[in-house]
C-alpha positions as CSV (number, residue, x, y, z in Angstrom):
1,M,0.0,0.0,0.0
2,N,0.9,3.7,-0.5
3,I,0.8,5.4,2.9
4,I,1.4,9.0,4.1
5,I,2.1,9.8,7.7
6,T,2.5,13.4,9.1
7,G,4.3,14.2,12.3
8,A,6.5,11.2,11.8
9,S,9.7,12.6,13.4
10,R,8.7,11.5,17.0
11,G,6.1,10.0,19.2
12,I,3.1,8.3,17.8
13,G,4.1,9.2,14.2
14,W,7.5,7.6,14.6
15,E,6.2,4.4,16.2
16,L,3.3,4.2,13.7
17,T,5.8,4.3,10.8
18,I,7.8,1.5,12.4
19,S,4.7,-0.5,13.0
20,L,3.4,-0.1,9.4
21,A,6.7,-0.6,7.9
22,G,7.1,-4.0,9.5
23,S,3.5,-5.1,8.6
24,G,3.9,-5.5,4.9
25,Q,5.5,-4.3,1.7
26,H,4.4,-0.7,1.8
27,K,5.7,2.5,0.4
28,I,5.5,5.0,3.3
29,V,6.0,8.8,2.7
30,V,6.9,10.3,6.2
31,I,6.5,14.1,6.7
32,A,7.8,16.4,9.4
33,R,10.0,19.5,9.7
34,S,13.2,17.8,10.7
35,A,15.0,16.2,7.8
36,E,17.6,14.8,10.3
37,K,15.0,13.0,12.4
38,L,13.1,11.6,9.4
39,Q,16.5,10.3,8.1
40,K,17.0,8.6,11.4
41,L,13.6,7.0,11.2
42,K,14.3,5.7,7.7
43,S,17.7,4.3,8.8
44,Y,16.1,2.5,11.7
45,C,13.6,0.8,9.4
46,E,16.3,-0.1,7.0
47,K,18.5,-1.4,9.8
48,N,15.7,-3.7,11.0
49,K,15.2,-5.0,7.5
50,T,11.4,-3.9,7.1
51,L,10.0,-4.8,3.7
52,S,8.6,-1.3,3.3
53,E,10.2,1.6,1.4
54,I,10.5,4.8,3.4
55,V,10.4,8.1,1.6
56,T,11.3,11.2,3.7
57,L,9.8,14.6,2.9
58,P,10.8,17.4,5.3
59,F,8.0,20.0,5.3
60,D,6.6,22.7,7.6
61,L,2.9,21.9,7.8
62,E,2.1,25.3,9.3
63,N,3.9,27.5,6.9
64,G,4.8,25.4,3.8
65,D,3.5,25.4,0.2
66,Y,1.1,22.5,-0.1
67,E,1.1,22.6,-3.9
68,T,4.8,22.0,-3.9
69,L,4.3,19.2,-1.3
70,S,1.6,17.5,-3.4
71,T,3.8,17.7,-6.4
72,E,6.6,16.0,-4.5
73,I,4.3,13.3,-3.3
74,R,3.1,12.7,-6.9
75,S,6.7,12.0,-7.9
76,H,6.9,9.1,-5.5
77,M,3.4,7.5,-5.7
78,Q,0.7,7.6,-8.3
79,D,-2.1,6.8,-5.8
80,I,-2.7,6.9,-2.1
81,H,-4.3,4.1,0.0
82,I,-3.8,5.6,3.5
83,L,-3.3,9.2,4.8
84,V,-2.7,9.6,8.5
85,N,-2.9,13.2,9.6
86,N,-1.0,12.7,12.8
87,A,0.9,16.0,13.1
88,G,0.0,18.0,16.2
89,A,1.2,20.7,18.5
90,L,0.4,21.3,22.1
91,V,0.5,24.5,24.2
92,N,-0.1,24.1,27.9
93,K,-1.0,27.6,29.1
94,K,-3.7,29.1,31.3
95,F,-6.6,30.6,29.4
96,G,-5.9,34.1,30.5
97,H,-2.3,34.0,29.3
98,L,-3.0,32.6,25.8
99,T,-2.4,34.8,22.8
100,S,-3.7,35.2,19.3
101,E,-0.4,33.6,18.1
102,D,-1.1,30.5,20.3
103,F,-4.6,30.4,18.8
104,D,-3.3,30.5,15.2
105,H,-0.5,28.0,15.9
106,M,-2.9,25.3,17.4
107,M,-5.5,25.7,14.7
108,N,-2.8,25.8,11.9
109,V,-1.1,22.7,13.0
110,N,-3.9,20.6,14.4
111,V,-6.7,21.3,12.0
112,K,-5.6,23.4,8.9
113,S,-2.8,21.1,8.0
114,A,-5.1,18.2,7.8
115,F,-7.5,20.2,5.7
116,L,-4.9,21.5,3.3
117,L,-3.0,18.2,2.8
118,T,-6.1,16.1,2.3
119,Q,-7.6,18.6,-0.1
120,S,-4.3,18.9,-2.1
121,L,-4.1,15.1,-2.5
122,L,-7.7,14.4,-3.5
123,P,-6.9,13.5,-7.1
124,L,-4.5,10.8,-5.9
125,F,-6.7,8.9,-3.6
126,D,-7.5,5.3,-4.4
127,E,-11.3,4.6,-4.6
128,K,-11.0,2.7,-1.4
129,A,-8.7,5.0,0.4
130,H,-8.7,5.7,4.2
131,V,-8.1,9.1,5.6
132,L,-7.4,8.8,9.3
133,N,-7.2,12.0,11.4
134,I,-5.6,11.7,14.9
135,S,-7.5,13.8,17.5
136,S,-7.4,13.7,21.3
137,M,-9.8,12.9,24.2
138,G,-9.4,16.5,25.0
139,G,-11.4,17.3,21.9
140,Y,-14.1,14.6,22.5
141,Q,-17.4,16.0,23.7
142,G,-18.3,15.0,27.3
143,S,-14.7,13.9,28.2
144,A,-12.8,15.4,31.2
145,K,-11.1,18.7,30.5
146,F,-7.9,20.1,32.0
147,P,-6.7,23.5,32.7
148,G,-4.1,24.8,30.3
149,L,-5.4,22.8,27.3
150,S,-8.3,25.0,26.1
151,L,-6.9,25.7,22.7
152,Y,-5.4,22.3,22.2
153,S,-8.7,20.7,23.0
154,A,-10.7,23.1,20.9
155,S,-8.4,22.5,17.9
156,K,-8.8,18.7,18.3
157,G,-12.6,19.1,18.6
158,A,-12.5,21.0,15.3
159,L,-10.5,18.2,13.7
160,A,-13.2,15.7,14.8
161,I,-16.0,17.7,13.3
162,L,-14.0,18.3,10.1
163,S,-13.5,14.5,9.9
164,E,-17.3,13.9,10.0
165,C,-17.9,16.5,7.3
166,M,-15.0,15.2,5.1
167,A,-16.5,11.7,5.3
168,E,-19.8,12.9,4.1
169,E,-18.3,14.8,1.2
170,L,-15.8,12.2,0.1
171,K,-17.9,9.0,0.4
172,G,-19.1,9.5,-3.2
173,F,-15.6,9.0,-4.3
174,G,-15.2,5.8,-2.2
175,I,-12.9,7.6,0.3
176,S,-13.4,6.8,4.0
177,V,-12.6,9.3,6.7
178,N,-12.3,8.4,10.4
179,C,-10.9,10.1,13.5
180,L,-9.3,8.5,16.6
181,A,-9.5,10.5,19.8
182,L,-6.4,9.4,21.7
183,G,-6.1,9.2,25.5
184,A,-2.7,9.8,27.0
185,A,0.3,8.0,25.6
186,Q,3.9,8.4,26.8
187,T,5.2,10.7,24.0
188,E,7.9,13.5,24.0
189,M,5.1,16.1,23.4
190,L,3.2,14.8,26.5
191,S,6.4,14.9,28.6
192,E,7.2,18.5,27.5
193,A,3.6,19.7,28.3
194,F,3.3,17.6,31.6
195,P,6.7,16.9,33.1
196,G,6.7,13.9,35.4
197,Y,3.4,12.6,34.2
198,K,3.3,8.8,33.5
199,A,0.8,7.8,30.8
200,P,-0.9,4.5,31.0
201,L,0.2,3.5,27.4
202,S,3.5,3.7,25.6
203,A,3.6,5.5,22.2
204,E,4.5,2.0,20.7
205,E,1.4,0.4,22.2
206,M,-0.9,3.2,20.9
207,A,0.8,3.3,17.4
208,N,0.3,-0.5,17.0
209,Y,-3.5,-0.1,17.5
210,I,-3.5,2.9,15.1
211,A,-1.6,1.0,12.5
212,E,-4.1,-1.8,12.4
213,F,-7.0,0.6,12.4
214,A,-5.4,2.6,9.5
215,L,-5.1,-0.6,7.4
216,N,-8.6,-2.1,8.2
217,G,-10.8,0.3,10.2
218,H,-12.5,1.8,7.1
219,R,-13.9,-1.7,6.4
220,Y,-16.2,-1.1,9.4
221,Y,-16.3,2.6,10.0
222,N,-16.8,5.9,8.1
223,G,-17.2,9.4,9.5
224,K,-16.8,8.1,13.0
225,I,-15.0,9.8,16.0
226,L,-13.7,6.8,18.0
227,P,-12.3,7.3,21.6
228,L,-9.0,5.4,22.1
229,S,-8.5,5.6,25.8
230,L,-8.5,3.5,29.0
231,S,-10.5,6.1,30.9
232,T,-14.2,6.7,30.7
233,P,-15.3,10.1,29.2
């Protein structure tokens, strides 16, 4: 399969790439800002003799030119079977201290990038393609909310609703769109935002589930926001 994963330089995206690379003979385009980290990911997969081909595309999802990115992707694959919009940013700051720059940053990375990338790649999607957006339990209606995460949670909630709307608009093309609302997993981003916090799941454990869902979840779901958490909302 031809697979694209954003936010692949660390955390869930890193582990998801490794899991998918080892599950079959795929071509996986990995996208993140850091060329160095993406190359380390590719080298790791090659060292472990995965059967998949890893293509690294350094790109700034917040400020980059999506037309240029889609052209580059077209040079590596003629069609797309799976797109995982995993890239995310988190600002942990009290509501009264948040700025308009914080707002734009959260929305641009967590919502707008998924919108722009998916839209720019529409002509390439296979008729049974799966677009999987990675949201958060913070953006899941009725779940527990935490101080400092208002903009992060709002942006992830927006991504969830966008996923439902995308599924409705794209179902006529045979494209399925789903959204996983992740609970806490032990990632670098989580550790940076909440020093000392120990999550119940490792990034590898969470990524293994996401990998299976990316490959097969659209056989059972479309337009769904599914919580992936050990806690009750």
